[in-house]
C-alpha positions in Angstrom: -227.1 -177.7 -130.1 -225.6 -181.0 -129.2 -222.1 -182.1 -129.7 -220.5 -185.5 -129.2 -216.9 -185.8 -128.0 -215.5 -189.3 -128.7 -212.3 -190.0 -126.7 -210.1 -193.0 -127.5 -206.6 -194.1 -126.4 -203.9 -193.1 -128.9 -202.5 -195.9 -131.1 -199.7 -197.6 -129.3 -201.1 -197.0 -125.8 -202.0 -200.3 -124.2 -205.8 -200.9 -123.7 -206.2 -203.5 -120.9 -210.0 -203.1 -120.9 -210.1 -203.7 -124.7 -207.8 -206.8 -124.3 -210.1 -208.2 -121.6 -213.2 -207.7 -123.8 -211.4 -209.2 -126.8 -210.5 -212.3 -124.7 -214.0 -212.6 -123.4 -215.5 -212.4 -126.9 -213.2 -215.1 -128.1 -214.1 -217.3 -125.1 -217.8 -216.8 -126.0 -217.2 -218.1 -129.5 -217.0 -214.9 -131.4 -214.3 -215.8 -133.9 -212.5 -213.3 -136.0 -212.3 -210.5 -133.5 -208.7 -209.2 -134.0 -208.7 -206.2 -131.7 -210.9 -204.2 -129.3 -210.3 -200.6 -128.2 -212.5 -199.0 -125.5 -213.2 -195.3 -125.4 -215.8 -193.0 -124.2 -218.5 -190.8 -125.8 -219.7 -187.6 -124.1 -222.7 -185.7 -125.4 -222.9 -182.0 -124.4 -226.0 -180.0 -125.0 -225.3 -176.3 -125.2 -227.3 -173.2 -125.9 -224.9 -172.1 -128.6 -226.8 -171.9 -131.9 -223.6 -171.6 -134.1 -222.1 -175.0 -135.0 -218.5 -173.6 -135.3 -218.7 -171.9 -131.9 -220.2 -175.1 -130.3 -217.4 -177.1 -131.9 -214.8 -174.7 -130.5 -216.3 -174.9 -127.0 -216.4 -178.7 -127.1 -212.7 -178.7 -128.2 -211.8 -176.5 -125.3 -213.7 -178.8 -122.9 -211.9 -181.8 -124.3 -208.5 -180.2 -124.1 -209.0 -178.8 -120.6 -210.7 -181.6 -118.7 -212.4 -184.4 -120.7 -209.4 -186.0 -122.4 -205.9 -186.8 -121.2 -204.0 -185.5 -124.2 -200.9 -187.4 -123.3 -202.6 -190.8 -124.0 -205.9 -189.9 -125.6 -207.2 -188.4 -128.9 -210.6 -186.9 -129.3 -213.1 -186.2 -132.2 -215.9 -183.8 -132.1 -219.2 -184.3 -134.0 -222.0 -181.8 -134.1 -225.3 -183.7 -133.7 
């Protein structure tokens, strides 16, 4: 089973990479871009056949090592 862990900075946390991309898009003529936030997506393939157990394992992975819970939120999706 595959699970995707999407990690994004929390609202209110400055995103300098997102600001740089937003500025570059504006410079290249892409009008109307109001904000850009940059995150990461991690896909984990596991031998666990049960979706609930795979989700719990992915949650534990995110909480223990993949996400910085002080400044980041995460969302888990079973693929």
